[in-house]
N, C-alpha and C positions, 0 to 999 in steps of 0.2 A: 485632847489637851486644850485646856483653856486659853483662848487666844488672848485674853486679858493679862495673862501672866507676862512678866518681862521675858524677852528673848532668852536671857541666860538662864532663867528657871526652867524654861521649857526644854532647851537644849541639854542642860545638865540631866533632866530626868530622862529623856530620851537616850542620851549617850550612857547613862548608868543602867538603864534597863537592857540596852543593847549588849552591854558588857557583863550582864548577869550578876552585878553587885547589889547587895543590900545597901541601904543607906549607911548603916553601921560600918559595914566592911569598907565602903568607899571612903568614909570619913577617916577611919583608921589608917587605911592605905596612904591617905594624903597627909597623915601627920597629926590627926586630931587625937584628943584623949578619947579612949574607948568609952567612958562614961557619958560624953556629950556628943559623940560623933553622929549618931542617928538623929538627934534633935537638931543639930546644926544643918546637916544636909536637908533635913525636911524643911527647915526655915528657908534655906536657899532655893529649894524646888517650889515652894509656896510663895515665892517673891516677898517674904517678910523682911528678910535681911539679904544682903549681898556680900560676898567674899571679897577680900582685898585682892590686889593683883597677884600677890605671892601665893595665896591660897587658890585663886583660880588657875594659875599656872600649875600648880600641884595636882589639882583635879584634873585638868587637861592631861597631864602627863600619865597619871594613873589610868585614865580611861582612853589613852591612846589616841587623842585627838589634838588639833592644834589649839592654841589659845583663841585664835580668831574664829573658830567654829562656833564658839558661844555667842558671838555677835554678828554673825553674817547676816546680810540683809534679808535673805530669803532662805527657804529650806533647800532649794536646788543648790545654792551657793554654799551652804553649810555642808551638804552631802559632798559636794565637789572638794571642798576643803578637807574633809574627813578622809575621803578616798585618796586624794593626792598625798597627804600626810602619810598614809600607810605604805605608799610606794618607796622603793629604794632609788638611789641615785639615777640608774639607768632608766628606770620607769618613769621618774619625773621628767627626765629630758625628753623621752619620747612623747610624753603627753604634752609638754610645752611645745615641741616641734609640730604635733598635730594641730593644737590650738592655734599656732601661728599661721599654718597652712590654711585652716579653715577661716580665719579672720581675714586673710589677705584675699582669699577667693570670693569673698562676698561682694 
């Protein structure tokens, strides 16, 4: 992945490929017109255009990631956000407790 690309662009492509979506299918699932969906997603992934917040939120929802995933400071943080988002309520509580224990014992 090109490190010169904006974070959003890189993370969008990674999440799309992980979810096994084509650019067109992702765009359509996020509410874009089928005729322009592939081209628009391509533009986002290449960093030529950025979606507005509403479209970013739709893309995140379709891909099953939190909106913050696209702008996390580094890849570890992005992965942590993605995995945390995938957990249910009890799992999230357990992770938060564990993180609190780990940070207190430092």
